C-alpha positions in Angstrom: 41.9 30.3 -1.1 39.6 33.3 -0.3 38.4 35.7 -3.0 38.9 39.4 -2.4 35.7 41.5 -2.5 36.4 42.9 -6.0 37.1 39.4 -7.4 34.0 38.1 -5.7 31.8 40.9 -7.2 33.3 40.1 -10.7 32.4 36.4 -10.1 28.8 37.3 -9.3 28.5 39.6 -12.3 29.8 36.9 -14.6 27.5 34.2 -13.3 24.4 36.2 -12.5 22.8 35.2 -15.8 22.9 31.6 -14.6 21.0 32.3 -11.4 17.5 31.9 -12.9 18.5 28.6 -14.4 20.0 27.4 -11.2 16.9 28.5 -9.3 14.7 26.7 -11.8 16.8 23.5 -11.5 16.7 23.6 -7.7 12.9 24.3 -7.7 12.2 21.4 -10.0 14.4 19.0 -8.0 12.6 20.1 -4.8 9.2 19.6 -6.3 10.1 16.2 -7.7 11.6 15.1 -4.4 8.8 16.2 -2.1 6.0 15.1 -4.5 7.6 11.6 -4.9 8.1 11.7 -8.6 11.9 11.5 -8.3 11.4 8.3 -6.3 9.2 7.0 -9.1 11.9 7.6 -11.6 14.6 6.0 -9.4 12.5 3.0 -8.5 12.2 2.3 -12.3 16.0 1.6 -12.2 15.6 -1.2 -9.6 14.7 -3.7 -12.2 18.3 -3.6 -13.5 19.3 -5.3 -10.3 16.6 -8.0 -10.2 16.7 -11.1 -12.4 13.8 -11.6 -14.7 11.2 -14.3 -13.8 11.4 -17.0 -16.4 7.7 -18.0 -16.1 4.4 -17.1 -14.5 2.8 -20.0 -12.6 -0.8 -20.9 -12.6 -2.5 -20.4 -9.2 -3.6 -24.0 -9.4 -0.1 -25.3 -8.6 0.4 -23.1 -5.5 1.0 -25.0 -2.3 1.2 -22.4 0.4 1.4 -23.7 4.0 -1.5 -21.8 5.6 -4.2 -23.0 8.0 -7.6 -24.0 6.6 -10.2 -21.4 5.8 -13.2 -21.0 8.1 -15.0 -18.3 6.2 -14.7 -18.0 2.4 -17.1 -15.7 0.5 -16.6 -17.6 -2.8 -19.7 -16.2 -4.4 -18.3 -12.7 -4.0 -16.0 -13.4 -7.0 -18.6 -15.0 -9.2 -18.2 -12.0 -11.4 -14.4 -11.2 -11.0 -13.5 -7.6 -10.4 -10.8 -5.7 -12.1 -9.3 -4.8 -8.7 -9.7 -7.0 -5.7 -9.0 -5.1 -2.4 -8.0 -7.1 0.6 -8.3 -5.2 3.8 -6.5 -6.7 6.8 -8.5 -6.0 9.9 -8.7 -6.9 13.6 -11.9 -8.5 15.1 -12.5 -5.5 17.3 -12.4 -3.1 14.4 -16.1 -3.5 13.4 -16.6 0.3 13.2 -13.7 0.6 10.7 -15.1 -2.1 8.5 -18.5 -0.6 8.6 -17.1 2.8 7.7 -15.4 1.2 4.6 -18.6 -0.6 3.7 -20.4 2.7 3.7 -17.8 4.7 1.8 -15.1 3.6 -0.6 -15.9 -0.1 -0.2 -19.6 0.4 -0.9 -21.6 -1.1 -3.8 -21.7 2.4 -5.4 -17.9 2.6 -5.4 -17.5 -1.0 -6.5 -19.8 -0.5 -9.5 -18.0 2.7 -10.6 -14.5 1.4 -10.2 -14.9 -2.4 -11.0 -13.5 -3.2 -7.6 -14.4 -5.6 -4.8 -13.5 -5.1 -1.1 -13.1 -8.0 1.2 -11.8 -8.2 4.8 -9.1 -10.6 6.0 -9.2 -11.8 9.6 -8.2 -14.7 11.8 -9.8 -16.1 14.9 -10.7 -13.8 17.8 -9.7 -15.0 21.3 -13.0 -14.5 23.1 -16.2 -16.5 22.3 -18.2 -13.3 22.2 -16.0 -11.9 19.5 -16.1 -15.1 17.5 -19.9 -15.1 17.6 -20.1 -11.4 16.6 -17.7 -12.0 13.7 -19.7 -14.9 12.5 -22.9 -12.8 12.5 -21.1 -10.0 10.7 -19.8 -12.5 8.0 -23.3 -13.9 7.5 -24.7 -10.4 7.2 -22.2 -8.9 4.8 -20.6 -11.9 3.1 -17.3 -10.1 2.7 -15.0 -11.7 5.3 -12.1 -14.1 4.7 -11.1 -16.0 7.8 -8.5 -18.7 8.4 -7.9 -20.9 11.4 -5.2 -19.1 13.4 -5.1 -16.6 16.2 -5.7 -13.0 15.2 -2.6 -11.1 16.6 0.1 -8.7 15.5 2.6 -11.5 15.3 0.5 -13.2 12.7 0.2 -10.3 10.3 2.5 -12.0 7.7 0.3 -15.1 7.9 -2.8 -13.0 7.5 -1.5 -11.3 4.4 -0.3 -14.5 2.8 -3.7 -16.1 3.6 -5.5 -13.2 1.8 -3.3 -13.5 -1.3 -3.6 -17.2 -1.4 -7.4 -17.0 -1.2 -7.4 -14.4 -4.0 -5.4 -16.4 -6.4 -7.4 -19.5 -5.7 -11.0 -18.1 -5.5 -10.8 -14.9 -7.5 -8.5 -15.8 -10.4 -10.2 -13.3 -12.8 -9.1 -10.3 -10.8 -6.3 -8.5 -12.7 -4.9 -6.6 -9.7 -4.9 -7.0 -6.0 -4.6 -4.2 -3.5 -3.5 -5.1 0.1 -4.4 -2.4 2.6 -5.4 -1.7 6.2 -8.7 -0.8 7.8 -7.6 2.8 8.6 -6.8 3.7 5.0 -9.0 5.6 2.7 -8.8 4.5 -0.9 -9.9 6.4 -4.0 -10.9 3.3 -5.9 -12.1 5.1 -9.0 -8.9 7.0 -9.6 -6.8 4.0 -8.7 -8.5 1.7 -11.1 -8.2 4.4 -13.8 -4.5 4.5 -13.2 -4.1 0.7 -13.2 -6.0 0.3 -16.5 -3.0 2.0 -18.1 -0.5 -0.5 -16.6 0.6 -3.9 -17.8 3.1 -6.7 -16.9 4.3 -7.8 -13.5 3.6 -5.1 -11.0 4.4 -4.6 -7.3 3.8 -1.0 -6.5 3.2 1.3 -3.5 5.1 3.7 -1.3 8.7 2.4 -1.4 11.0 2.1 1.6 14.7 2.0 0.8 17.7 0.9 2.9 15.8 -0.1 6.0 17.8 -1.9 8.6 16.4 -4.8 10.6 15.6 -4.3 14.3 17.7 -6.8 16.3 16.4 -5.9 19.7 14.1 -8.8 20.9 11.9 -6.3 22.8 11.1 -4.3 19.7 7.8 -4.8 18.1 9.5 -5.2 14.7 12.2 -7.5 15.8 13.7 -9.8 13.2 16.3 -12.4 14.2 19.4 -13.0 12.1 18.1 -16.6 11.5 15.0 -15.2 9.7 17.0 -12.5 7.8 20.7 -12.2 8.0 21.3 -9.2 5.7 22.3 -5.7 7.0 19.5 -4.0 4.9 16.1 -5.2 3.7 15.5 -5.1 0.0 13.4 -2.2 -1.1 9.7 -2.9 -0.2 6.3 -1.2 -0.4 4.6 0.0 2.8 2.0 -2.5 4.1 -0.6 0.3 4.4 -1.3 -0.1 0.7 0.4 -1.9 -2.2 -0.8 -3.2 -5.5 0.2 -6.6 -7.0 -0.7 -7.8 -10.5 -2.3 -11.2 -10.4 0.7 -12.8 -12.0 3.2 -11.1 -9.6 1.2 -12.3 -6.6 1.5 -15.9 -7.9 5.3 -15.6 -8.3 5.6 -14.1 -4.9 3.6 -16.9 -3.2 5.8 -19.4 -5.0 8.7 -18.2 -2.8 6.8 -18.8 0.5 8.6 -21.3 2.7 7.3 -23.5 5.5 8.3 -20.9 8.2 8.8 -19.3 10.6 8.2 -16.1 8.7 9.2 -12.5 9.6 6.4 -10.8 11.5 6.7 -7.5 9.6 4.5 -8.4 6.7 5.4 -5.7 4.2 9.1 -6.5 4.7 8.4 -10.1 4.2 6.5 -9.5 0.9 9.4 -7.4 -0.2 11.8 -10.2 0.5 9.6 -12.7 -1.4 9.3 -10.2 -4.3 13.1 -10.0 -4.5 13.4 -13.8 -4.5 10.8 -13.9 -7.3 12.7 -11.3 -9.3 10.0 -8.6 -9.1 11.3 -5.1 -8.5 9.0 -2.8 -6.4 7.9 0.4 -8.0 7.2 3.6 -6.1 3.9 5.3 -6.9 3.8 8.9 -5.6 0.0 8.9 -5.3 0.0 6.0 -2.9 0.5 7.7 0.5 1.9 4.8 2.5 1.9 5.7 6.2 1.2 9.4 5.4 -2.1 11.0 6.5 -2.8 13.6 3.8 -4.5 16.9 4.6 -8.3 16.7 5.1 -9.3 18.3 1.8 -11.3 17.2 -1.2 -8.4 17.9 -3.6 -6.0 15.7 -1.6 -8.6 12.8 -1.6 -9.1 13.3 -5.3 -5.4 13.4 -6.1 -4.0 10.7 -3.8 -4.9 7.0 -4.3 -4.7 6.3 -0.5 -4.6 8.2 2.8 -3.5 6.5 6.1 -4.6 7.0 9.7 -8.3 7.6 9.0 -10.9 7.3 11.7 -14.4 6.0 10.8 -15.7 9.6 11.1 -12.9 11.0 8.9 -13.5 8.3 6.3 -17.1 9.3 6.0 -16.2 12.9 5.7 -13.6 12.2 3.0 -16.2 10.2 1.1 -18.7 13.0 1.3 -16.0 15.4 0.1 -15.4 13.2 -2.9 -19.1 13.0 -3.8 -19.7 16.7 -3.4 -16.6 17.8 -5.4 -16.6 15.5 -8.4 -16.1 18.3 -10.9 -14.3 20.7 -8.5 -11.1 22.2 -9.9 -7.9 21.5 -8.0 -4.7 23.6 -8.4 -1.8 22.1 -10.3 0.4 22.3 -7.1 -2.0 20.3 -5.0 0.2 17.2 -5.1 3.1 19.1 -3.5 0.7 20.4 -0.8 -0.7 17.0 0.0 2.7 15.3 0.2 4.5 18.0 2.1 1.9 18.2 4.9 1.5 14.4 4.8 5.2 14.0 5.6 4.8 16.6 8.4 2.0 14.6 10.0 3.9 11.4 9.6 7.0 12.8 11.3 5.1 14.0 14.4 2.5 16.6 13.4 -0.8 16.8 15.0 -3.3 16.7 12.1 -5.9 14.0 12.8 -8.9 12.9 10.6 
């Protein structure tokens, strides 16, 4: 039924007092949606649909089927950090590892944030790469390596290897951050945030209602034998997620003999669901987003993805030079909005 012009004008006059309220509500919902805080709230409801773990196992009883370790920097955890950061890396990415060592993974950063950064790798294919990696490990003493081929197909194995090492060799670490070698991490702000947390935690940038790729030619292919469901359980992006020590132990308890899905973040989400640990969205963990190249964004966000070694050094310098720099209250919205733009096809590169 259509309203005549006069009736419509009367309708507008009657309801015009509500326009400011409606505008305010729409604006708040928009801000919460873009910034990620709405997802934070919604993810808090996920625990309703997960059973509660009945116990927390000691790492000593874990029996995860992984190949033997070839490199193990045990002395690195002689004084356990509050936050152990495990960076999955490829043998050829020496420049990325060096950039991390010189910036957020440096001794200066580690001391300020009570963190420790280690790199998780497997075995390179060429003898030259194997020799170079051995020399790097002896020099820096920050490389975990197990005896399997370093390849994309083994990413799940690489992640499980790193978590197993952490629970066995670095038991005093309260939290674990799994991330990639092209991610910038604000270790100080992240540890400050984590000190206010407690209990079982599996947190990062959450992915909801993701369907498995069934095309065998797709890089992310998962067969129905490995996972038969129509949707994956909610899971955190593999570019950066945090596990409490106890949560990592419960997740590793669910690891079977294989084969495992090759998409490691999906696999960790499946294991977490089996363990009864609901993932939690944290708006300041960027996931696969590359935030704008500004000091306020690097101060506000815990992570930023897609960083080149040069960009990582620039971001680190920005943080050091702007420790007391004031950032506007709406910077979160700016960082997330343009981060989503880049993620969806924009051209901003660090």
